[in-house]
C-alpha positions in Angstrom: 0.0 0.0 0.0 0.9 3.6 -0.5 -0.3 6.5 1.5 -1.2 10.2 1.4 -1.7 12.3 4.5 -4.1 15.2 4.9 -5.9 17.2 7.5 -8.9 16.9 5.3 -11.2 14.0 6.3 -13.4 13.6 3.2 -11.2 13.5 0.0 -12.9 11.1 -2.4 -10.4 11.5 -5.3 -6.9 12.8 -5.8 -6.4 14.8 -9.0 -2.9 15.3 -10.3 -1.6 18.8 -9.3 1.6 20.7 -9.9 3.8 21.3 -6.9 4.4 25.0 -6.0 8.1 24.5 -5.7 8.4 22.3 -8.8 6.9 24.4 -11.6 8.8 22.4 -14.3 7.4 19.1 -13.1 4.2 17.6 -14.5 1.0 17.5 -12.4 1.0 14.3 -10.3 -0.6 12.6 -7.3 2.0 12.1 -4.6 2.1 9.1 -2.3 4.6 7.6 0.2 5.5 4.1 1.2 4.9 2.6 4.7 8.6 2.7 5.6 8.7 6.5 5.2 5.2 7.4 6.1 6.2 8.8 9.5 7.8 11.8 7.8 4.2 13.0 7.3 3.0 12.5 10.9 3.0 16.3 11.1 0.7 19.2 10.6 0.8 20.0 6.8 2.7 23.3 7.2 5.1 22.2 9.9 8.7 22.8 8.9 10.8 19.7 9.7 14.2 18.2 9.0 14.6 14.4 8.7 18.1 12.9 9.0 19.3 9.3 8.8 22.8 7.9 8.9 24.4 6.3 5.9 27.7 4.6 5.0 28.8 7.9 3.3 28.7 9.8 6.6 32.1 10.9 7.9 33.0 9.9 11.4 33.0 13.6 12.4 29.5 14.1 11.0 28.3 10.8 12.6 29.4 12.1 16.0 27.9 15.6 15.3 24.4 14.4 14.2 24.0 11.0 15.8 26.7 10.8 18.6 24.2 10.8 21.5 21.4 8.7 20.1 20.7 5.1 19.1 17.8 6.2 16.9 18.1 5.3 13.2 16.2 8.5 12.3 16.0 12.0 13.8 13.3 14.5 13.0 13.7 18.1 14.1 10.9 20.6 14.4 10.6 24.1 15.8 9.4 24.2 19.4 6.5 26.5 18.4 5.0 23.5 16.5 4.7 21.3 19.6 1.2 22.2 20.5 0.0 21.7 16.9 1.7 18.3 17.0 -0.3 17.3 20.0 -3.6 18.6 18.7 -3.6 17.8 15.0 -5.6 15.0 13.5 -4.5 13.6 10.2 -6.2 11.3 7.7 -4.2 8.6 6.1 -5.5 7.8 2.6 -4.4 4.3 1.3 -3.8 3.6 -2.4 -3.2 0.4 -4.3 0.3 0.6 -5.8 -1.0 0.0 -9.3 -0.8 3.2 -11.3 2.0 4.6 -9.2 5.7 4.7 -10.1 8.7 5.0 -7.8 10.0 8.6 -7.8 12.5 8.6 -5.0 13.5 5.4 -3.3 15.3 7.0 -0.4 12.4 9.2 0.6 9.8 6.5 -0.4 8.0 8.8 -2.8 5.7 7.5 -5.6 3.8 9.4 -8.2 0.8 8.9 -10.4 -0.2 11.0 -13.4 -3.8 9.8 -13.2 -6.7 10.7 -10.9 -6.5 8.3 -8.0 -9.2 7.0 -5.6 -8.3 6.0 -2.1 -9.2 2.4 -1.0 -9.3 3.3 2.7 -9.2 6.4 5.0 -7.9 6.1 8.6 -8.0 8.8 11.2 -4.6 9.4 12.8 -4.4 11.0 16.2 -1.5 11.0 18.7 1.2 12.0 16.2 3.9 12.3 18.9 3.1 8.8 20.2 3.2 7.4 16.6 6.7 8.9 16.0 7.9 7.4 19.3 6.4 4.1 18.4 8.4 4.1 15.1 11.6 4.6 17.1 12.1 8.1 15.7 13.9 10.6 17.9 12.0 13.9 17.8 14.0 17.0 18.5 12.4 20.3 19.4 14.5 23.2 18.4 14.0 27.0 18.8 15.0 27.4 15.2 15.8 25.0 12.3 18.2 27.2 10.4 21.4 26.2 12.2 20.6 22.5 11.7 19.9 23.1 8.0 23.1 25.0 7.5 25.1 22.2 9.3 23.5 19.5 7.1 24.2 21.3 3.9 27.8 21.7 4.8 28.2 18.1 5.9 28.7 14.6 4.4 25.1 13.7 5.4 23.3 12.4 2.3 20.1 10.9 3.7 18.0 13.9 4.8 14.8 15.7 3.9 14.0 19.3 4.5 10.2 19.8 4.4 8.2 23.0 4.4 11.2 25.0 5.2 9.6 28.2 3.8 7.5 28.1 7.0 10.5 28.0 9.4 11.0 30.9 11.7 13.6 33.4 10.4 17.0 33.1 11.9 
């Protein structure tokens, strides 16, 4: 199964749309695989950074980013989003994989160029508990800019920076 997360409870069909930040990309329906779905256990506009170790990571960067954790994945959000994390309800729309093609294996993204109909909708509450249940370390930070800068200057190659346009200014 593939999934799409929304704060809207009653979507009956997903029509391909262009992404605002990818004007040169065709209109598609986006979905994510089960392994990576936790990266969408957040309010839609919540800026977040997802990092994972890889074999390409230098020892210095491994210590910098993962030195004090045993987690395989760290997600950082700004502290001001904590309340929304506690209060937001999401809806997980499930899709059959037929009609989708793999877009990004590392991130678990799939796309479809066709209108897509969900086969199931599940209400998702307790986003913080779900993250903890997946073994994700959640970091609350006053500001994401220093982490983003450090990542972009590092050997880290398994990361995602989501909705950064909504991050607080430095």
